[in-house]
N, C-alpha and C positions, 0 to 999 in steps of 0.2 A: 303468358306470364307478366303480372303488373310487376313482380322485379324482379332485376336480372343484376346481379353486383357486379357483372361487367362493363356496362354501361360507368363505371366509374373506375375503369380502369381504361381506358379505352384507345387513349395517349400520355403524354409524360406529363405535358402538363397537367391532363386533372386526375392522374395518379399524383401529383404533389399537390394540388390545392385538395385530395382530400386525407392527405399522407397523416396519421397519426402521432409519428413519430420524428425525431429528426435528431443528429449531433451537429454539437458545435465544440470549438476549440475552448471555451465556456465552460464544458462538460469533464474536464480530461486532466487528470493529476498526473505528473509524467515521474516516472518513479525513476532513479538516478544513482547510481554508486561512485562514491570517494575511496582514496586507496591510499595508505602510505607508502604502499610497495613496486607504485610505477613510475615514471620520469613522466609520460606524459600520455598515454593510451594505450588498453589493450582490450581485445575483443572476448568476453566471456565465450569460451567454443559453443555450449549448448543452449546463447543465444542470442544469436548470430547477429550483428548489427546492433549490439547491446555491449554495453564498453562499461570498466572500469577505467576513472578517469584518476588524473592528480588535481588538487586542488586546484591548482593555477587555468589547468585545461578544462577545465568544471565550470569556472566562473562566464570560458568561451562558448560551452554547450551552451549553458544557459543562456546566454546573449542572442545567443542564433534560434532557440525555441519563442525564445520574448519578443521576437522577429514574424512569430509566427501569429502571436496571441498565444502562446501558451505562457500560462501566468504561475502556476503551481506547480511543486515541485516535491514528492519524496524522497527524502535524501535518506542514503544507507551504507554505516560503515563498513572498508576491510580492512579491518585488525590483524598486523602481524602478532604470533602466537607469541611471541618474550612480554604481548600487553596484555596476555590477558589470564587475567584467575575467575575463582568460584565467591568472587563479590560484586566482582564487573567494574572498577575500580575504575579502570580510563575514562569508563565511559564519566566522567564528571568533571577529569582533569579540563581545565581552564583551556590549560595550555597544549592540550591532544587536538589527535586529525578533525574529530569528529566535532567537539565544539568551534574549533577555530573556524574553521568549512563554515561552520551556520552563522559565526562572525563576521567572516568575509562577504559573502554572501549577501549576504544585508549591506554591509556599508557601500558594495557598488550597486547593488541594485533594490535602493528600499522598496521598488515596489509590488517584489515578488513575493511570494509565499509560499515559505515552508515550513514541510510538514517533516518532523520529525518523529523519528521508531524510539519506542519508548519497547527495549524490552534489553534481555542478559545474553542471549545466547552470541551477536556478534564480539564480546567481552567478554565471554567466559570459558573457560578451557576445557570444561564439558562439555559446550555448544549446545545446552537447553537455557528452556528461559526464565530459571528461576537458580537458586540455593537449593547446589547438593549435598545431603546430608547420609552414606550409607547408601547409594542410589538411589536417594527418597528427594525429592521433587517439595523442598519448602516452602508453603505458601505465605504467611505470617510475613516472614522475618525476610522475604523477597519485597514486600510491600514497599519496606520501606528505601529499598535499594533503588526502584523504580522510582517511588516520588521523590527522592535525590537527584536520581537522572533525570527528571522530567524538568525540576526545575533548574536545573546545570542550560537544558536547552533553553529557559525560556527567559533564563539570565542572558543565551548565547545570541540570542534575538528572534528563535521560533516562533512561528507565526500561532504553525497549531502542533499540540504534541499526540501520538498514535503511540500507546499503549498496545502491544501486541501480541503479550505475553502467554494469555488466559487467565493469571492467577486469581481468582475471588478477591469482589472486595476492593483493585487497585484502582476502577475508577472515582472511586468514594473519596480512597487514599489519599491519591494525587489532586485529584480538584479543591482538596482538603488544606495539604500542602501548597500550591500554587496559588489558592487563596489569601494564607498565613503572611505569603509573604510579595504582594500586591499585585498576583497575578491575574487578576480576576478577567481578564481579558484574551489572555489565553486561551483557544478553545480545544475542545479534546476529541480527538474523533476515536470509537473504542471499536478496537475489534471487538466487536458482541462472536458473531458465530461465526469465528473461526476453525475451523475443521482439520483434523486431520487427516492430509487428503497426499495424494499421491503425486499431484501436480507441485510441486515444493521442490523438488530436486533441484533443476536448473538455479534457481536463487541461493542455495544452501553452497552448492559449488562457486555461486557468486561470494561471498562471502565466510568461502571459507568453515561455515558455520555446521556441519553434521553432527547432531550429537557422536560424541564419545563411545553412549552407552545406551543399552533400551533405544525408546523411539519416545515420543509427545503424547502417544496418547492419556495417559492421565491426567493431561491437563485441554488438551485438547477438545473439537467435539466429535464423538462417534460420526460419521456419514451417513447411518442410516435412520441416523434423528433429526424431526423437524421441530415437534412440540415441545423441546429442549430449546431452540433457540428461540421460544419465546420469554423461556426463564431469564436463558441472556439479555434480552430484549430489555423487559423490564425494568431486571437489577442496572444494567446499565442506564440508565432512563431517567433511575429514580436517583441514584446516585452522580448526577449532572453530567453523563455524557453530551456533548450539542450537535454530536454527526454517529451514526453509527452506520456497522462494514458487514458485509458479507465475505466472506474471503474463503473458498477460491469462489470465482464467480460460476462459467458457464457452467459446472455442474450442480451449483445449488441456486439454480433459477427459480427454484421452488421456494425456496427458504426467501428471497428479495422479495419476491411475492407476499411471500404469507408480512415481513415486514411492512410494507407497502400498506398490507390492509388494517394493521395495530399499528401503526402510528403512526406521526401528525409532524416527526423531526426527519432533516434532511438524513437520506440515505445514501452510501460508499460501497464499490462493490469491487473486488481487486480481478482484476483479470490479469491471474498471476502466469509467472514464470514457465511452468509446463505448458499450460493452453499455450503463449505465446510461441515455445520450441515446438509443440506440436504441425503449425502451422508454418511457421517458418520450416519448419522440413519438408513434410510435405508440398509446399510449393516450390523447394529449388528441383525436387525432383519431377513437379509437371502433373505431380498424378491431383492437383489441386491447382484452380483461379485464385490465388492468392488471396491479392488485396479485393475481390469477392467477398472471399470467409470471413477474409479482418473482418469488413464492415457487417458481414448479418451477423458474426457473432459479436461483436457494437454493437449493433440497434439491439438486437435480442436480451442482453444487459437493461436495457437503458428502458422498454420497452416491457421488461418484468417488473419495474419501480424505481431502478437507481435512480438519483441525483445524480453522481458523483461516480466518475469509474477512472480509478486508476490501471493505469496499459498501460507496457509496453510499447506498445502501438501508438502512443500517440502522437511522436512529432511525425512521422511519418505517415501517415493521416493528417497533420493538420500540411504536411506537407505539401501532399497527390491535392488538397485542397486548393492552396494555394495554385497552384499550379493550373487548376479546371477553366 
């Protein structure tokens, strides 16, 4: 046999020499939860090892992460129910939890990158991503609220706004609003192909943002569809997205690969809460080698074409690298 592929696998050094994909701390954005309801931190029951933090304790967590080389963070708010309404008005309260936390982080760590969540559901009394009228999610009315939210986040100091709502036209609307107010250097990370997935359960527990009626299938994508993702991709690029994202990651590696073949801008993938929780639960039962499975999943996301990975595994992965 002239070709023996096993020669390239003969030992660890050779395998590393010919390895096609690798991970580094520079690939990760670490999702963090800030809460007005906790004094220090509290573990999210369905996400072992992940916490809701008070703003002050969150600063310490960010400092720990930055010592490991993790410098980009996606921030999500846990808001008390009495501050929720159908217009998400708390989202642009400059003295509220979310915006004041962004300001505090950027004052303490100006060099870190904050990715802020542009979505109504954490602030909505209905738990939906848009304005509700007669149990219908209103697209165009919602756009102005999302743009106002994004502008408030930019004013607070965020580096990247990340619209996760899946309303039609929101990327262009937000880009126009930011540019009109001089925030031309604020990036937009678009949740371009966000599927109506069953993998979001633990995240909604973390934010207490479960929809009060129905589901999100009228605006999030059908898991059966892939060609439709290309429609969303072209729209978001045309409207000014700087980074496009696929969410969830693990069951949608084909969509990440499809994006890689059809665009030349950076692609992010969200390794979501349900994917994390399954690995943690199976690892606790000793049904799997947890770290090995974790690394295999993260590598598969990178191999499929993602440049950026949002993952709850980011800190523990970075810790393991430091310990090696």
